[in-house]
C-alpha positions in Angstrom: -1.3 -23.8 -12.1 1.6 -21.9 -12.9 3.9 -19.5 -10.7 2.5 -16.3 -10.0 4.5 -13.2 -10.1 3.7 -9.4 -9.5 5.1 -8.6 -12.8 3.0 -11.3 -14.6 -0.3 -10.0 -12.9 0.6 -6.5 -13.8 1.6 -7.2 -17.3 -0.7 -6.8 -20.2 -1.8 -9.7 -22.7 -1.1 -8.8 -25.9 -4.7 -8.0 -27.2 -5.2 -5.6 -24.5 -6.0 -2.0 -24.9 -3.6 0.9 -24.6 -5.6 2.5 -21.9 -5.6 -0.7 -20.0 -1.7 -1.1 -20.5 -1.4 2.3 -19.5 -3.3 1.7 -16.0 -1.1 -1.2 -15.4 2.0 1.0 -16.2 0.7 3.6 -13.7 0.5 0.9 -11.0 4.0 -0.5 -11.8 5.5 3.1 -11.6 4.0 3.7 -8.4 5.1 0.7 -7.1 8.6 1.4 -7.9 8.4 4.7 -6.1 7.1 3.0 -3.2 10.0 0.5 -2.9 12.5 3.3 -3.2 11.0 5.4 -0.3 10.3 2.0 1.6 14.0 1.0 1.2 14.9 4.6 2.4 12.8 4.1 5.4 14.4 0.8 6.4 18.0 2.2 5.8 16.9 4.9 8.1 15.5 2.9 10.6 18.5 0.3 10.7 21.1 3.0 10.8 19.3 5.0 13.7 18.5 1.7 15.6 22.4 0.8 15.4 23.2 4.6 16.5 20.8 4.6 19.1 21.7 1.4 20.8 25.5 2.5 20.8 24.7 5.6 22.3 22.5 3.8 25.1 24.7 1.1 25.9 28.5 2.4 25.1 28.3 6.3 25.0 25.2 7.5 27.3 23.1 9.4 27.6 21.1 8.6 24.4 19.3 11.4 22.9 15.5 11.1 22.2 15.4 12.3 18.6 16.4 8.8 16.9 13.6 7.0 18.8 11.2 9.5 17.2 12.4 8.9 13.8 12.5 5.3 14.4 8.8 5.4 15.3 7.8 7.2 12.4 9.8 4.8 10.2 8.3 1.7 11.4 4.8 3.3 10.8 5.7 4.6 7.6 7.1 1.1 6.6 4.0 -0.7 7.6 1.7 1.6 5.3 3.8 1.5 2.7 3.9 -2.2 2.8 0.2 -2.2 2.7 0.3 0.0 -0.5 2.5 -2.4 -2.2 0.4 -5.3 -1.0 -2.5 -3.6 -2.6 -1.0 -3.4 -6.1 0.4 -6.8 -5.9 -2.9 -8.5 -4.9 -1.2 -9.7 -1.5 -3.9 -7.8 0.7 -5.7 -10.2 3.1 -8.4 -12.3 1.1 -10.8 -14.6 2.5 -11.6 -17.2 -0.4 -13.9 -19.6 1.5 -17.1 -17.9 0.3 -16.0 -16.4 -2.7 -15.3 -20.1 -4.5 -18.8 -20.7 -4.1 -19.1 -18.0 -7.0 -18.6 -18.5 -10.9 -15.4 -16.8 -12.2 -17.6 -13.9 -13.5 -19.3 -13.7 -9.9 -15.7 -13.4 -8.4 -15.0 -10.7 -10.5 -18.1 -8.9 -9.5 -17.3 -9.7 -5.7 -13.7 -8.5 -6.0 -15.3 -5.2 -7.7 -17.5 -4.8 -5.1 -14.8 -5.3 -2.1 -12.7 -3.0 -3.9 -15.4 -0.3 -3.8 -15.7 -1.0 0.0 -12.0 -0.8 0.4 -12.1 2.8 -1.5 -14.6 3.7 1.1 -12.6 2.7 3.9 -9.4 4.5 2.4 -11.5 7.6 2.4 -12.4 7.5 5.7 -8.8 6.8 6.7 -7.8 10.1 4.4 -10.4 12.2 6.1 -9.9 11.0 9.8 -5.9 11.4 9.2 -6.4 14.9 8.0 -8.7 15.8 11.1 -6.0 14.4 13.4 -3.6 16.4 11.7 -5.5 19.7 12.0 -5.8 19.0 15.8 -2.5 18.5 15.9 -1.8 21.6 14.1 -4.2 23.6 16.3 -2.3 22.3 19.7 1.1 23.1 18.2 2.3 19.8 19.3 5.9 19.3 18.4 8.9 16.8 18.8 12.4 16.9 18.7 12.7 16.2 15.0 9.3 15.4 13.3 6.1 17.0 14.9 3.2 14.9 15.0 1.4 16.9 12.3 4.2 16.0 10.2 4.5 12.4 10.9 0.9 11.7 10.6 0.9 12.6 7.2 2.0 9.2 6.2 -1.6 8.0 6.8 -3.5 9.8 4.3 -0.5 9.3 1.6 -0.9 5.6 2.4 -4.7 5.6 2.1 -4.3 7.6 -1.2 -1.9 4.9 -2.5 -3.7 1.9 -1.6 -7.1 3.7 -3.0 -5.3 4.3 -6.1 -4.0 0.7 -6.6 -7.4 -0.8 -5.9 -8.8 1.5 -8.2 -6.6 0.7 -11.1 -7.1 -2.9 -10.5 -11.0 -2.4 -10.2 -11.0 -0.5 -13.6 -9.1 -3.4 -15.1 -11.4 -5.7 -13.6 -14.7 -3.9 -14.8 -13.2 -3.7 -18.6 -12.6 -7.7 -18.3 -16.2 -7.8 -17.2 -17.4 -5.4 -20.1 -15.6 -7.5 -22.6 -16.5 -10.9 -21.3 -13.3 -12.3 -20.3 -11.4 -13.1 -17.1 -8.5 -10.8 -16.3 -5.1 -12.6 -16.8 -4.0 -14.7 -13.9 -7.3 -14.1 -12.4 -7.8 -17.6 -10.7 -4.2 -17.6 -9.2 -3.6 -16.9 -5.7 0.0 -15.0 -5.0 2.6 -17.3 -3.6 5.0 -16.6 -0.8 8.6 -16.5 -1.9 
């Protein structure tokens, strides 16, 4: 088994149609934007944690607003990390039962589980918008970020995860239709 990388999984084979290559390109572009936003949240988290520790231990009193931003940054980092994992094929996989199927059967199972994941993303999207509406009705506020604003990362992440999963599902369906296996289909992602 050769070394698996995200770039290989997202790069098209030479004979792939332009429409499928465009889907891969869209997935890569979304990942780049997610990585930049994730890096911004991480830098914010680190800088504010250092500032907050300094204020708390050496120059009290410590304001509450850094804790608020740190909380939403951690929340955002986790959810954006899940979106990146969805694009790179590193979401949780249970291969025990799937290995019993033929390669074509595994693609079908992957399409079916993706449909289930899309349904869960839709429920998360709808539910988070309902929670946001409640926060707006209650006029809840924070020092810097209102809960209604902070919760926006949930529908955004659900949408990103859904888009990544849908792109991969469309590519899998294409390969099912032409009777071939997707590139790097049977390779599991390796940790760095």
